N, C-alpha and C positions, 0 to 999 in steps of 0.2 A: 505494501499499500506507498501512497506520497505523505508524506509526510509537510506542513504546510506554515512557516512560520509567520507570523502566530497562527497558530489553529485553527482560534473558535472567533476572534475579532476579527471582523472588518477593517478595511481601508477607512480612516476619515475623508480623505479628498483625493483624488492623484490626474498627475495628468495623462491622460491618452497617448501622445506623443512623446513622452518620455521612455525612461526605463522603469522598471516596475524591480522596485528594492524585495518585494515580500519573494517576485520569479526569481531574483538573481543569487537568494539565501535558501534555495528551494532541494531540500535533501528529499531519500524517497528509504522511505525503509524499508531491510531487510529482513530482517528479523529482528531478534533481543539484542540492543546496544550494537547494531551495528543499518549504517545508512549507504546513502552513497548519491554523489554530487555531478554539477558541472564546471568545465572549471573554460573559463575564459582568456583568452590573452594580455597576459602586462606588454610585453617585446615581443618581437614580428617573430612567432614560432615555439614561444615560451609563454606557460602560464601565468598569472597572477597568484604572488603566493597570497595575497591581502587577501584573496580568496578563500584559497585554502586555506586560510588561518582562521577568517569569518566560520566558516563553511565547519570546520573541526571542535570551534570552540560551538556550533548551534548543535553539534551533536552532543557535546556533552551536556551540556543543560537540560536537554532533555531526556537526561537521567535521570536529575539528581531531583529533591522534594519540590513540593512547591514554594514558593516565594523564597529560596534559593536562590542567592545571583550571583556572579560572579566577580573575583574580587583579582584576581591578579590568574597571568597566563604566558608559558615557557613554553616558545615552540623553536622546534628545527626546522629548517631544509635541505632534505639530503639526498633528493636528487630532482634532475628537470620536471617538469608535471606535462604530460603527451596529452593536448589538448584534442585528439581524437579516440580521448578513452575516458571512461567515467573514472570517476575519483570514488574508490571505497573507504569509507570509515567507520575502523572497529577501537569501542568505547570499551576502555574496563575502568571498571569499577575501584579503583583503589583504597577508598575510605570513605564511613559516612555517619558520618562523628553527632556529639549531641547539636554542635556548632557549625563544624566545619565536615566538608565532605569535598574528594579530591578523584580528580576522572583524569584517565592517560587514554589519548586516542593516537592510533597508529593510522594514515592513510596511506596507503597500497594500491598500485595500480600494476595487473601480470603480474601478479606474483610478489611485487618488489614495491619495498617500503621505501617512501617519497617523500612522505614529512613525518613528525609527530609532534605532538603537545601536550602538555599537562595543565591543567588547571586547578582552581581551587575555587568552590562558590561557602558564601553562608548568606546568614537569614542576617536582613537588616540590623543595626544595635541601637538604641536611643541612650546615649550615656555623655551628651552633653551637658547634661547638667553638676553631674559629679565629676567629668574630666574634661573643660575646658575646649575645644579646636583647636586648631589655626593652622594656616596655610599663609605661603609668600603673597605679595601681592603679583597685582597681573601685570605681562607687562606692558609699554605701553606700544599704539598702534592705531591706524586710520582702519575706519568702519568699514565695513564688507561691502556696503553700497556704494558704488561708481568703479571699483578696484575689476582690475583685468579677467574677464570669465577667461580660465584656464581652458577649460576646451576647445571653447573659440578660436582663443593662441594656438591648441594645437594642432584641429584640423587643418591650418594653413602651413603648406610644407612640410606634409607628416613624409612623405616618401623620403625627400634628402633629411630630412632629419630619422629616417632609421624606426621609426614608431609606430605600431599599431593604430586603427582607428580606435578612436575615443569613441566610438559609438557605445562600448558595455556598461563606463566608466561615467556616464550622462545618471546612473543609477546619486548621482554625488551634483549639486551647486559646489561649483570650488573659485574661487575668488582669490587671486595671488595678487601680494603685497611689495608691489616694486623696493620700497623703500630699504626691506629687512632682507631684499634677495642681498646680500654682502655681508662682508667677514664683521666681525662684529666691534663696536668700535672701539679701541681702546682694550681688544684683547686680539693679539698677535695671534693671527695661527688659530682661529674659532672661529669657524663659518657657521651664519645663520640665514633662515629665509623664513617667512610667516604663508600660512596659508587660513584663510576664510573656509569652512564649511558646511555644508547641511545637504538633507534631501530635497530635493525641490517639493516633494507632493508630500503630504500629514504623513504620521505614521498611525500605529492602533497604537494601544498605551501595553507595547508586553517590551518589560525589560531585556530580557535576552536577545530581543532583535536591532535594539537600538545600543545593545554592547556592540552586539556583533555587529553592525554598519561601521561602529567608530573605530573597529577593528580593522575593518577593510579598508574607509579609508588612512586610516594612518599611515598605512603602507606605500601609500600611491604617489608621495611624491619625499619619502623620506630616503631613499640610500643618495639622491642626489646631492643631497644634502653635503654630505660628505664630497662631493667630487668639486664644490664651491669654488678650493682654490683653485680647479687648474680648468676646470667650464664654466659658460655660462646658463645662469639658469634653467630650466628645461625647459619652461614655459617662454624665456626673450630668444631661444637659442634656433639658428634659421640655415645652420650648414650641420652636418650629420653627428654623433659625438663622438670624443674622443677618446675615454675610457668606459673599458668593460666592468657594469655594476650587475651585483648576484647580490642575493642578499642568503646573508646565512642559517640567520637568526631574526627572532623576533619577540620584544617580552611588554605586556602589558601589565598594568597596573589600577585598577578603575578606584576611585577614593571617594567618590559623592556622587548620588542620582543625577542623571542626565538626559535628554531629548539628544535624539542622532537629528532629529528636522527642525532643530533650530540650530542656533550659528555660532560653533563652535572655532573659536581660535586656535590653529594649530601650530605653535612655536616651535622651530628645530634647532638644533645648535649640534655640529659637530661640529667637538672639543679633541681630534686625531686623528691622523690618516697616517699609517706606517705596516710594514711587512707585509705589502698586497691588501691592506686591510682599510675601512675606514669607520668608524665607532659615532652613531647619533646617537641623541635621548631627543627627548622632545616630549614636553606639557600641551594639554585640550584645558579648554577656560572656553565654559560658556559668555554669555556677553556681559550677567552680569560682574563678573570676576570672579566668577567660582571654578576652582582645580577642579576639576572632574573626572582624569586621567595623565597619566605618565605612561613614556612610551620609548625604549631600547631596540636598538639593532644594531649587527654587525652586518658589513656587506665587503664584497670582495671587490678590487677595487685595482687596477693594474691596466699599461696602455691596450689599448684595441687592440688585438688581431685580428686579419681577414676571416677566419673564421666562425669569430666570434658575433660579426654583421648579418 
C-alpha cells in the first residue's frame, strides 16, 4: 500500500502549477518498517541527497509513537543514488524509551547500501518555567521580499553551468541574499551565504512533514558554501563550475517548532576547506527571530575532472 505524508490531513491550499511537496516525499509501504521512494536529480545523473535524507527521516518517523517528533538526525551518503531505480528504506527500531526513541534507516538499491541515517525522536517538554530557555540573536539581513528568485536564476544558462532542471526543486520558494554571498566580514577564510526558503503552498499541520521539508531544503545550497573562496555563488554563476562537490554526510538538530510553509532564513558558513573536504554549518531561523534548527555537513571538494562533469 502507499503511505502519503501526511496520511489523514488535506493540504490547506496548493499551487496547481507548482510541485506538490507531499508528492515529493511520498513513500510506498512494502511491509513492516519497510518503505520505498523515488529520488530526483540533484546534479546531472546523480540523485539529490537532500531528498534521500528527507525520505529516510519520514520512514523513521512513521514507526514511532504518536506525539514523538524528530530532534536530531545523522546520516552518511555511501554510494551515488541511481535515478532509474527506486530507493528501499529499511527501518530498525533501535530503542523505544519512555522519553526518547531511536531509529536506524538503511537505504538500498539493487541490494547495495547507498545511504544510512540514525534519527532520534522525543515528545515535546515544557520546562521553561523552571529552566529558562536561551538562543543567540538572529543574524541581520534583508527580508525575503524583493530578493532574487534562485530558481529563476538557475533556469538561465543551465546547460552551460552543468546543472539539472530546476523543476523538481519548485517544491520550495528560494530567495537568495546577494549581500551575504561573500566571505564573512572580519573573518578571513570564513565563507558565508544566506537564503530564505519556504514552500509556495500552505501545508497541513503535520510536524514530520515540515521537518522533512526543512531537511530537503537544507541540503540544496549547503555544499557550494564550502567553495565560495574559489567559485562564484551558484545563483550568480554563468559558466560551468570548476570544483567537484558531493556531500559525504548530513546532520540536523531541531530546536523549536516551526512551519516549512513560512519563511525561514538559512544562514550558512564554511570555516574550513582542506584535504579535499569542505565543512559547512548553518542555522535556520523563523522570521520572528526564533532559532529552529542547526545543520552541519562535510562535502568532497576538489578540482573538477572530465569524468566528474
